[in-house]
SEMIMAR-49347 format. One record per residue (C-alpha): residue in three letters; x, y, z. Coordinates in steps of 0.001 Angstrom, whole numbers, plus 500000, padded with zeros to 6 digits. Layout:
residues N
<type=ALA	u=X	v=Y	w=Z>
...
***
This chain:
residues 469
<type=MET	u=499497	v=528240	w=491496>
<type=LYS	u=500405	v=531807	w=491081>
<type=GLY	u=503854	v=532722	w=492349>
<type=TYR	u=504582	v=529063	w=492947>
<type=SER	u=508255	v=527943	w=493220>
<type=MET	u=509731	v=524824	w=494828>
<type=SER	u=513205	v=523993	w=496309>
<type=MET	u=514108	v=520246	w=496152>
<type=LEU	u=513342	v=519890	w=499939>
<type=ALA	u=509844	v=521447	w=499429>
<type=ARG	u=509128	v=519234	w=496628>
<type=ALA	u=510080	v=516277	w=498772>
<type=ILE	u=507704	v=517512	w=501619>
<type=THR	u=504767	v=518022	w=499151>
<type=VAL	u=504995	v=514502	w=497768>
<type=ALA	u=502634	v=511891	w=499250>
<type=LEU	u=505290	v=509504	w=500247>
<type=GLY	u=502851	v=507233	w=502205>
<type=SER	u=504974	v=506011	w=505150>
<type=VAL	u=504152	v=505213	w=508666>
<type=VAL	u=505882	v=506244	w=511769>
<type=CYS	u=505704	v=504120	w=514925>
<type=VAL	u=505237	v=506172	w=518014>
<type=THR	u=506463	v=505190	w=521266>
<type=SER	u=503261	v=505628	w=523237>
<type=ALA	u=500555	v=502979	w=522990>
<type=HIS	u=496881	v=503375	w=523518>
<type=ALA	u=496802	v=501914	w=527045>
<type=ALA	u=493238	v=500439	w=526829>
<type=THR	u=493839	v=498449	w=523673>
<type=TYR	u=495559	v=495089	w=523819>
<type=VAL	u=496469	v=492198	w=521244>
<type=VAL	u=496223	v=488877	w=522936>
<type=THR	u=497687	v=485944	w=520932>
<type=ALA	u=497103	v=482286	w=521703>
<type=HIS	u=499692	v=479590	w=521332>
<type=GLN	u=497726	v=477982	w=518536>
<type=ASN	u=496027	v=479424	w=515493>
<type=LYS	u=492662	v=479309	w=517132>
<type=PHE	u=490922	v=481249	w=519913>
<type=ASP	u=487806	v=479328	w=521148>
<type=ARG	u=485066	v=480752	w=523216>
<type=PRO	u=486369	v=479198	w=526558>
<type=LEU	u=489777	v=480647	w=526060>
<type=ALA	u=488129	v=484015	w=525253>
<type=ALA	u=486039	v=483780	w=528478>
<type=LYS	u=489188	v=483360	w=530543>
<type=VAL	u=490811	v=486396	w=528895>
<type=GLU	u=487723	v=488459	w=529767>
<type=ALA	u=487894	v=487147	w=533190>
<type=ALA	u=491419	v=488519	w=533477>
<type=GLY	u=489831	v=492002	w=533286>
<type=GLY	u=489155	v=492924	w=529610>
<type=THR	u=486380	v=493170	w=527069>
<type=ILE	u=486951	v=491510	w=523820>
<type=THR	u=486024	v=493738	w=520862>
<type=ALA	u=487129	v=491470	w=518071>
<type=ARG	u=487879	v=487841	w=517977>
<type=LEU	u=489881	v=486466	w=515121>
<type=PRO	u=489874	v=482640	w=515812>
<type=GLN	u=491399	v=482001	w=512229>
<type=ILE	u=494672	v=483230	w=513576>
<type=GLY	u=494476	v=482730	w=517334>
<type=VAL	u=494112	v=486565	w=518199>
<type=VAL	u=491773	v=488685	w=520074>
<type=ILE	u=491669	v=492439	w=520405>
<type=VAL	u=490740	v=493541	w=523982>
<type=GLU	u=489820	v=496840	w=525746>
<type=SER	u=490601	v=497159	w=529338>
<type=ASP	u=491047	v=499956	w=531842>
<type=ASN	u=492659	v=497397	w=534264>
<type=PRO	u=496506	v=498361	w=534535>
<type=HIS	u=497154	v=494714	w=535390>
<type=PHE	u=495266	v=493233	w=532525>
<type=ALA	u=498299	v=492432	w=530370>
<type=SER	u=500172	v=490456	w=533073>
<type=ARG	u=496974	v=488674	w=534063>
<type=ALA	u=495898	v=487849	w=530587>
<type=GLY	u=499504	v=486674	w=529835>
<type=LYS	u=499366	v=484039	w=532661>
<type=VAL	u=496135	v=482376	w=531240>
<type=GLN	u=496792	v=478792	w=530012>
<type=GLY	u=496739	v=478779	w=526208>
<type=VAL	u=497682	v=482474	w=525878>
<type=ARG	u=501082	v=483094	w=524307>
<type=SER	u=501192	v=486935	w=524871>
<type=ALA	u=499010	v=489919	w=525919>
<type=VAL	u=500601	v=493223	w=524853>
<type=ALA	u=499410	v=496727	w=524481>
<type=ASP	u=498596	v=497692	w=520908>
<type=VAL	u=500975	v=500248	w=519372>
<type=THR	u=499779	v=503249	w=517242>
<type=LEU	u=501231	v=503854	w=513980>
<type=GLN	u=501253	v=507468	w=512536>
<type=PHE	u=500829	v=507499	w=508779>
<type=GLU	u=502515	v=510433	w=506801>
<type=GLN	u=499923	v=511590	w=504297>
<type=PRO	u=500663	v=514838	w=502471>
<type=GLN	u=497877	v=515584	w=500189>
<type=PRO	u=498569	v=514920	w=496485>
<type=GLN	u=498957	v=518053	w=494179>
<type=GLN	u=495441	v=518095	w=492931>
<type=LEU	u=493811	v=518925	w=489531>
<type=ASP	u=490257	v=520056	w=488650>
<type=PRO	u=488065	v=517786	w=487932>
<type=ASP	u=488632	v=499426	w=471518>
<type=ALA	u=492372	v=499488	w=470456>
<type=PHE	u=494676	v=500999	w=473204>
<type=THR	u=497944	v=502694	w=473150>
<type=ASN	u=500090	v=503885	w=476076>
<type=PRO	u=500667	v=507500	w=477328>
<type=PRO	u=501332	v=510144	w=476249>
<type=ASN	u=499623	v=509956	w=472977>
<type=SER	u=497008	v=507394	w=473566>
<type=THR	u=493990	v=509666	w=472197>
<type=ASP	u=491923	v=507933	w=475131>
<type=ASP	u=488889	v=509817	w=476209>
<type=ASP	u=489870	v=509623	w=479945>
<type=ARG	u=491334	v=513094	w=480125>
<type=PHE	u=494235	v=512445	w=482361>
<type=PHE	u=495214	v=508924	w=481077>
<type=ASP	u=498007	v=510491	w=478962>
<type=LEU	u=499685	v=511599	w=482177>
<type=GLN	u=499903	v=507992	w=483414>
<type=TRP	u=503442	v=507295	w=482269>
<type=GLY	u=503508	v=504431	w=484683>
<type=HIS	u=501103	v=502470	w=482448>
<type=ALA	u=503484	v=503000	w=479578>
<type=ALA	u=506446	v=501744	w=481771>
<type=ILE	u=504528	v=498418	w=482515>
<type=ASP	u=502776	v=498247	w=479055>
<type=ALA	u=499262	v=498204	w=480568>
<type=ALA	u=497708	v=498811	w=477023>
<type=GLY	u=499369	v=495584	w=475864>
<type=ALA	u=497413	v=493591	w=478491>
<type=TRP	u=494117	v=495344	w=477603>
<type=ASN	u=494644	v=494741	w=473884>
<type=ALA	u=495005	v=491056	w=474746>
<type=GLY	u=491689	v=491149	w=476327>
<type=TYR	u=492644	v=491163	w=480046>
<type=ARG	u=491397	v=494082	w=482239>
<type=GLY	u=490940	v=492439	w=485726>
<type=GLU	u=487322	v=490963	w=485315>
<type=GLY	u=486957	v=488322	w=487817>
<type=ALA	u=489643	v=489554	w=490321>
<type=THR	u=489051	v=491366	w=493527>
<type=VAL	u=491476	v=493687	w=495184>
<type=ALA	u=491326	v=494908	w=498875>
<type=VAL	u=493119	v=498204	w=499587>
<type=LEU	u=494100	v=498645	w=503233>
<type=ASP	u=494759	v=502258	w=503448>
<type=SER	u=493191	v=505594	w=504855>
<type=GLY	u=489688	v=504961	w=503390>
<type=LEU	u=488181	v=505837	w=500069>
<type=TYR	u=486221	v=508726	w=498595>
<type=CYS	u=483375	v=506434	w=497732>
<type=ASP	u=481585	v=508852	w=495501>
<type=HIS	u=484429	v=509289	w=493155>
<type=LEU	u=483526	v=508646	w=489611>
<type=GLU	u=486349	v=506138	w=489240>
<type=PHE	u=484681	v=503569	w=491701>
<type=ALA	u=481092	v=503731	w=490552>
<type=ASP	u=481054	v=500335	w=488924>
<type=ASN	u=483521	v=498375	w=490911>
<type=LEU	u=483196	v=499298	w=494769>
<type=LEU	u=482036	v=496325	w=496719>
<type=ALA	u=480327	v=498301	w=499454>
<type=ALA	u=478886	v=495349	w=501485>
<type=ASP	u=482404	v=493706	w=501660>
<type=SER	u=484170	v=497001	w=502626>
<type=ALA	u=484861	v=497928	w=506312>
<type=SER	u=486675	v=500304	w=508661>
<type=PHE	u=488916	v=499358	w=511553>
<type=VAL	u=489516	v=502926	w=512630>
<type=PRO	u=487323	v=503784	w=515741>
<type=GLY	u=484767	v=506422	w=514861>
<type=GLU	u=485270	v=506548	w=511137>
<type=GLY	u=483650	v=504701	w=508325>
<type=TYR	u=485483	v=503326	w=505306>
<type=CYS	u=484038	v=506241	w=503112>
<type=ASN	u=485966	v=509511	w=503558>
<type=THR	u=484383	v=512851	w=503683>
<type=VAL	u=487405	v=514923	w=504568>
<type=GLY	u=491163	v=514413	w=504989>
<type=SER	u=493582	v=511975	w=503429>
<type=ALA	u=493159	v=511215	w=499681>
<type=HIS	u=495949	v=508540	w=499917>
<type=GLY	u=493777	v=505465	w=499818>
<type=THR	u=491786	v=506905	w=496893>
<type=HIS	u=494941	v=507557	w=495101>
<type=THR	u=496358	v=504096	w=495571>
<type=ALA	u=492868	v=502421	w=494644>
<type=GLY	u=492560	v=504466	w=491554>
<type=THR	u=496119	v=503328	w=490251>
<type=ILE	u=494941	v=499615	w=490691>
<type=LEU	u=491454	v=499808	w=489107>
<type=ALA	u=490011	v=503209	w=488334>
<type=GLY	u=487284	v=502574	w=485822>
<type=ASP	u=487752	v=503024	w=481936>
<type=ASN	u=484805	v=505390	w=481915>
<type=GLY	u=485972	v=508548	w=480172>
<type=ALA	u=486209	v=510349	w=483543>
<type=GLY	u=489910	v=510927	w=484225>
<type=THR	u=492386	v=508092	w=484743>
<type=ILE	u=492452	v=504449	w=484111>
<type=GLY	u=493660	v=501770	w=486594>
<type=VAL	u=495947	v=498851	w=485722>
<type=ALA	u=492977	v=496564	w=486154>
<type=PRO	u=490061	v=498644	w=485403>
<type=GLU	u=487508	v=495847	w=485599>
<type=ALA	u=488524	v=494327	w=488992>
<type=LYS	u=486357	v=494740	w=492001>
<type=LEU	u=487324	v=496874	w=495099>
<type=ILE	u=487096	v=496143	w=498717>
<type=ALA	u=487931	v=499349	w=500641>
<type=VAL	u=489374	v=498534	w=504151>
<type=LYS	u=490248	v=501655	w=506349>
<type=VAL	u=493087	v=500918	w=508763>
<type=LEU	u=494381	v=504390	w=508998>
<type=SER	u=492576	v=507523	w=510076>
<type=GLU	u=491540	v=509904	w=507372>
<type=THR	u=492125	v=512996	w=509577>
<type=THR	u=495049	v=512008	w=511881>
<type=GLY	u=496697	v=509487	w=509827>
<type=SER	u=497087	v=507211	w=512755>
<type=GLY	u=496384	v=503458	w=512863>
<type=SER	u=497200	v=500467	w=514958>
<type=PHE	u=498677	v=496959	w=514709>
<type=GLY	u=495311	v=495756	w=515735>
<type=GLY	u=493530	v=497624	w=512970>
<type=ILE	u=496023	v=496368	w=510277>
<type=ILE	u=495681	v=492505	w=511603>
<type=GLN	u=491830	v=492865	w=511496>
<type=GLY	u=491841	v=494521	w=508063>
<type=ILE	u=493943	v=491703	w=506569>
<type=VAL	u=491771	v=488976	w=508098>
<type=HIS	u=488582	v=490810	w=506853>
<type=ALA	u=489989	v=491122	w=503345>
<type=ALA	u=490860	v=487428	w=503121>
<type=GLU	u=487399	v=486378	w=504607>
<type=HIS	u=485604	v=488602	w=501989>
<type=GLY	u=487219	v=487090	w=498998>
<type=ALA	u=490123	v=489389	w=498166>
<type=ASP	u=492609	v=487865	w=495721>
<type=VAL	u=495058	v=490772	w=496088>
<type=ILE	u=495524	v=492793	w=499343>
<type=ASN	u=497429	v=496113	w=498751>
<type=MET	u=499097	v=497742	w=501711>
<type=SER	u=500699	v=501157	w=500723>
<type=LEU	u=502057	v=501623	w=504058>
<type=GLY	u=505266	v=500996	w=506034>
<type=VAL	u=507004	v=502171	w=509222>
<type=ARG	u=509083	v=505329	w=508497>
<type=GLY	u=512706	v=504562	w=509109>
<type=GLY	u=512078	v=500979	w=509822>
<type=LEU	u=510385	v=499227	w=512751>
<type=ASP	u=512684	v=498578	w=515785>
<type=SER	u=512029	v=494883	w=516298>
<type=ARG	u=513747	v=494843	w=519685>
<type=GLY	u=511614	v=493985	w=522662>
<type=ASN	u=508929	v=491442	w=523233>
<type=ALA	u=505962	v=493577	w=522745>
<type=VAL	u=506730	v=494712	w=519401>
<type=ALA	u=507861	v=491209	w=518333>
<type=GLU	u=504453	v=489798	w=519511>
<type=LEU	u=502603	v=492296	w=517428>
<type=VAL	u=504732	v=491664	w=514371>
<type=ASN	u=503891	v=487943	w=515033>
<type=ALA	u=500338	v=488422	w=515086>
<type=THR	u=500462	v=490491	w=511880>
<type=LYS	u=502384	v=487674	w=510215>
<type=ARG	u=499768	v=485188	w=511225>
<type=ALA	u=497253	v=487445	w=509490>
<type=VAL	u=499414	v=487346	w=506301>
<type=GLN	u=499697	v=483620	w=506375>
<type=TYR	u=495995	v=483323	w=506877>
<type=ALA	u=495413	v=485553	w=503740>
<type=ALA	u=497600	v=483250	w=501860>
<type=SER	u=495614	v=480141	w=502894>
<type=LYS	u=492566	v=482036	w=501430>
<type=ASN	u=494414	v=482676	w=498043>
<type=ALA	u=495007	v=486325	w=498704>
<type=LEU	u=498391	v=487666	w=497603>
<type=VAL	u=499643	v=490614	w=500015>
<type=VAL	u=501603	v=493467	w=498393>
<type=ALA	u=503279	v=496193	w=500264>
<type=SER	u=505384	v=499445	w=499698>
<type=ALA	u=509136	v=498890	w=500579>
<type=GLY	u=509401	v=502311	w=502221>
<type=ASN	u=510773	v=505769	w=501357>
<type=ASP	u=513937	v=506143	w=503408>
<type=GLY	u=516448	v=505417	w=500595>
<type=ARG	u=517915	v=502723	w=502856>
<type=ASP	u=519670	v=499499	w=502096>
<type=LEU	u=517371	v=497055	w=503722>
<type=ASP	u=520023	v=494341	w=503530>
<type=HIS	u=521960	v=496277	w=506215>
<type=ALA	u=519331	v=497516	w=508522>
<type=SER	u=520342	v=495728	w=511744>
<type=GLY	u=522807	v=497174	w=514130>
<type=ILE	u=522193	v=500764	w=513079>
<type=GLU	u=522777	v=503511	w=515470>
<type=VAL	u=519784	v=505628	w=516301>
<type=CYS	u=520055	v=508697	w=518420>
<type=ASP	u=517342	v=510806	w=520036>
<type=ASP	u=517199	v=514710	w=520417>
<type=ASP	u=519091	v=514510	w=523603>
<type=GLY	u=521981	v=512579	w=522130>
<type=LEU	u=521082	v=509324	w=523533>
<type=CYS	u=521968	v=506674	w=521049>
<type=TYR	u=521348	v=502886	w=520839>
<type=ARG	u=521822	v=500066	w=518207>
<type=ALA	u=518419	v=499298	w=516691>
<type=ASN	u=517393	v=496073	w=514702>
<type=LEU	u=515350	v=497826	w=512199>
<type=LYS	u=512928	v=495941	w=509796>
<type=ALA	u=510697	v=496850	w=506869>
<type=PHE	u=507244	v=496422	w=508165>
<type=PRO	u=504958	v=495135	w=506792>
<type=ALA	u=506943	v=494697	w=503537>
<type=GLY	u=509400	v=492419	w=505315>
<type=LEU	u=507000	v=489992	w=506520>
<type=PRO	u=507131	v=486493	w=505219>
<type=GLY	u=504820	v=486088	w=502255>
<type=VAL	u=504592	v=489788	w=501499>
<type=ILE	u=505580	v=491130	w=498103>
<type=SER	u=507920	v=494055	w=498713>
<type=VAL	u=507888	v=496759	w=496055>
<type=SER	u=510493	v=499393	w=495278>
<type=ALA	u=509865	v=502483	w=493143>
<type=THR	u=510979	v=503601	w=489727>
<type=ALA	u=510623	v=506954	w=487999>
<type=PRO	u=511706	v=508999	w=485119>
<type=THR	u=513506	v=512342	w=485244>
<type=GLY	u=512134	v=514918	w=483009>
<type=TRP	u=509455	v=512813	w=481248>
<type=ALA	u=507444	v=515780	w=480153>
<type=THR	u=510538	v=517306	w=478394>
<type=ASP	u=511342	v=513779	w=476753>
<type=PHE	u=508932	v=511188	w=476364>
<type=GLU	u=511548	v=508653	w=475324>
<type=THR	u=513517	v=509050	w=478638>
<type=ASP	u=514170	v=506052	w=480877>
<type=LEU	u=511196	v=505416	w=482964>
<type=ASP	u=512929	v=502804	w=485083>
<type=HIS	u=515510	v=504751	w=487359>
<type=LEU	u=515294	v=503610	w=490907>
<type=ALA	u=513411	v=506545	w=492668>
<type=SER	u=515779	v=508773	w=494717>
<type=TYR	u=513861	v=507951	w=498174>
<type=SER	u=513114	v=504330	w=497421>
<type=ASN	u=514381	v=501537	w=499805>
<type=TYR	u=516333	v=498808	w=498296>
<type=GLY	u=518101	v=495452	w=499031>
<type=GLN	u=518636	v=492301	w=497260>
<type=SER	u=517155	v=490171	w=500174>
<type=ALA	u=514284	v=492763	w=500645>
<type=ILE	u=512804	v=493763	w=497272>
<type=ASP	u=510733	v=491386	w=495160>
<type=PHE	u=509621	v=493682	w=492413>
<type=ALA	u=509865	v=497323	w=491129>
<type=ALA	u=507141	v=499311	w=489664>
<type=PRO	u=506353	v=503099	w=488840>
<type=GLY	u=506273	v=505222	w=491895>
<type=GLY	u=507318	v=508660	w=490699>
<type=ASP	u=510197	v=511096	w=491865>
<type=PHE	u=510843	v=514717	w=492342>
<type=VAL	u=514471	v=515153	w=491443>
<type=TYR	u=514148	v=516821	w=488010>
<type=PRO	u=516118	v=520077	w=488632>
<type=GLY	u=514246	v=522623	w=486569>
<type=ASN	u=511179	v=524883	w=487246>
<type=GLU	u=510141	v=525366	w=483728>
<type=LEU	u=506605	v=524628	w=482606>
<type=CYS	u=505371	v=521848	w=480318>
<type=THR	u=502168	v=520748	w=478609>
<type=VAL	u=501309	v=517049	w=478517>
<type=GLY	u=497810	v=515758	w=477551>
<type=GLY	u=496384	v=519316	w=477556>
<type=VAL	u=497661	v=519821	w=481154>
<type=PHE	u=500075	v=522860	w=481712>
<type=HIS	u=502207	v=522516	w=484888>
<type=TYR	u=505638	v=522533	w=486170>
<type=CYS	u=507689	v=519939	w=484254>
<type=PHE	u=508956	v=518107	w=487230>
<type=VAL	u=505317	v=517359	w=488432>
<type=PHE	u=504729	v=515114	w=485433>
<type=ASP	u=507428	v=512700	w=486955>
<type=TYR	u=504914	v=511947	w=489838>
<type=VAL	u=502157	v=509310	w=489442>
<type=MET	u=498714	v=510689	w=488534>
<type=SER	u=495569	v=509025	w=489991>
<type=SER	u=492324	v=509911	w=491615>
<type=THR	u=492192	v=511922	w=494857>
<type=SER	u=489070	v=513215	w=496353>
<type=VAL	u=485479	v=514437	w=495931>
<type=ILE	u=484788	v=518095	w=496581>
<type=GLY	u=481327	v=519542	w=496170>
<type=GLY	u=480259	v=516488	w=494318>
<type=ASP	u=483130	v=516821	w=491641>
<type=SER	u=485748	v=514066	w=491413>
<type=TYR	u=489372	v=515247	w=491616>
<type=TYR	u=492668	v=513983	w=490460>
<type=GLY	u=496170	v=514562	w=491270>
<type=TRP	u=499948	v=513507	w=491588>
<type=SER	u=501829	v=511631	w=494345>
<type=ALA	u=505237	v=509867	w=494554>
<type=GLY	u=506302	v=507121	w=496812>
<type=THR	u=506589	v=503281	w=497118>
<type=SER	u=502966	v=503814	w=498050>
<type=MET	u=502414	v=504525	w=494403>
<type=ALA	u=504596	v=501711	w=493074>
<type=ALA	u=502895	v=498918	w=495153>
<type=PRO	u=499423	v=499620	w=493410>
<type=HIS	u=501010	v=499006	w=490046>
<type=VAL	u=502071	v=495425	w=491080>
<type=SER	u=498624	v=494877	w=492670>
<type=GLY	u=496956	v=495979	w=489495>
<type=VAL	u=499212	v=493497	w=487366>
<type=ALA	u=498528	v=490640	w=489919>
<type=ALA	u=494767	v=491321	w=489375>
<type=LEU	u=495124	v=491017	w=485630>
<type=ILE	u=496731	v=487611	w=486176>
<type=VAL	u=494022	v=486343	w=488551>
<type=GLY	u=491305	v=487600	w=486018>
<type=LYS	u=492973	v=485853	w=483256>
<type=TYR	u=493009	v=482546	w=485017>
<type=GLY	u=489389	v=482597	w=486357>
<type=GLY	u=489618	v=484490	w=489661>
<type=GLU	u=490965	v=481926	w=492125>
<type=MET	u=494723	v=481240	w=492208>
<type=SER	u=497308	v=480684	w=494890>
<type=PRO	u=499583	v=483521	w=495842>
<type=LYS	u=502594	v=481474	w=494838>
<type=ALA	u=501196	v=480941	w=491355>
<type=VAL	u=500499	v=484577	w=490956>
<type=GLU	u=504003	v=485497	w=492098>
<type=ARG	u=505524	v=482960	w=489992>
<type=ILE	u=503929	v=484650	w=486806>
<type=LEU	u=504914	v=488036	w=488076>
<type=ARG	u=508591	v=486888	w=488324>
<type=GLN	u=508659	v=485115	w=484982>
<type=SER	u=507044	v=488100	w=483119>
<type=ALA	u=509038	v=490911	w=484923>
<type=ASP	u=511497	v=492998	w=482899>
<type=ASP	u=514952	v=492205	w=484313>
<type=LEU	u=516552	v=495526	w=484979>
<type=GLY	u=519817	v=496280	w=486598>
<type=LYS	u=522183	v=493390	w=486972>
<type=PRO	u=521004	v=489955	w=485559>
<type=GLY	u=518641	v=487985	w=487873>
<type=ASN	u=517710	v=489219	w=491238>
<type=ASP	u=519217	v=492532	w=492273>
<type=SER	u=518991	v=495106	w=495138>
<type=HIS	u=517120	v=497719	w=493225>
<type=TYR	u=514497	v=495871	w=491216>
<type=GLY	u=514349	v=492488	w=492796>
<type=SER	u=513097	v=490136	w=490046>
<type=GLY	u=512423	v=493108	w=487904>
<type=ARG	u=509975	v=495843	w=486996>
<type=VAL	u=506613	v=494296	w=486495>
<type=ASN	u=505270	v=493994	w=482928>
<type=ALA	u=501404	v=493777	w=482502>
<type=ALA	u=501477	v=492574	w=478856>
<type=ARG	u=503971	v=489898	w=479488>
<type=ALA	u=502101	v=488762	w=482608>
<type=VAL	u=498996	v=487791	w=480642>
<type=ALA	u=500757	v=486636	w=477431>
<type=ASP	u=500003	v=483091	w=476373>
***
């Protein structure tokens, strides 16, 4: 870190904002075929293949199949099959994954003076904001709950997941990559660690450290790309394998332009997957996005390309804006390392907002602290502004487990997923999403204007109140 200095812009670039960009070109050989009904029997599948494709995944639970075809006429032919609603080329999403800034590798109190033996726990101001220690002291640590993390994979050998990773239930839907990472993105490891890193004296502690983890890779660890088809399969897989909570710290950068039949059909297929997850008692939580946009006024926005050609877009938050998905905005302190009593609940500078769009707020971190002075917190000496980010697990290098900071709504959603896991664990491991959401709403700290508001939704989640009798 010698000679290190950062402008505000450089800080923003370095932060792992965890968003997704929808690119205009689709992989020509991959198609998402949707039936009229939420079923896709073998006779219908045979007709689709007769139209010139090979089914690589059949999801009869939601009436969808994923098809590979080198026939340029496949979509039009399959779309004419009786019983088929649509056949559209899959769309690739580009995930923005800057690496987190990385560090070398009873009765509870919250950071920064917890005296806990996990050496980086005192850097987790987000746990103080939601009073995680209060939930633990009440005896609730997530035991009995299972959380699926749909992300860029997991550094499976990280110390924080030694006791809670369900390897047999984990899977990858990125061609050519397993769910365990060896290089590349640490984003999925960071989000998983925030939810359920073990209380093992190693580094950090998750909000629900005794919950179980299903790692589901839907985005490449090296390129950051993924597809609608991969996300759809990942949601269904998580639901089928017993997830009580599904965390998706991903979203379309700038919003998804929902104009056009093809994108609408892909969104519809994803909506079916979310509905199926709900039918299997899995709560789906997603990051609201990092564009600093008012999602209440996202339609009719003028979008211009580099050549000055403009059009009116109908931008939607995706997947956070899907029915049944819990959308999470991000909160943060400014200068926490210089004043531990500072407000932890400012809306983050980059966070999307909107009264109709945000369900809850949670700690996500920020990078707006203006100074470049150095601070020491929990024995760690670093630039003061860095401590306003969210600390969690990152990667495994040379057999050693690493930790680091990131900021974004990607970091906020896992705090909500962790609290949801605490609730599920308290009530025995099988709850309807509506019941979990109701408790989240009743127990959240009502910030901003009274009642539901554009920045915090129903409020910033509170772990201790969520499990209180």
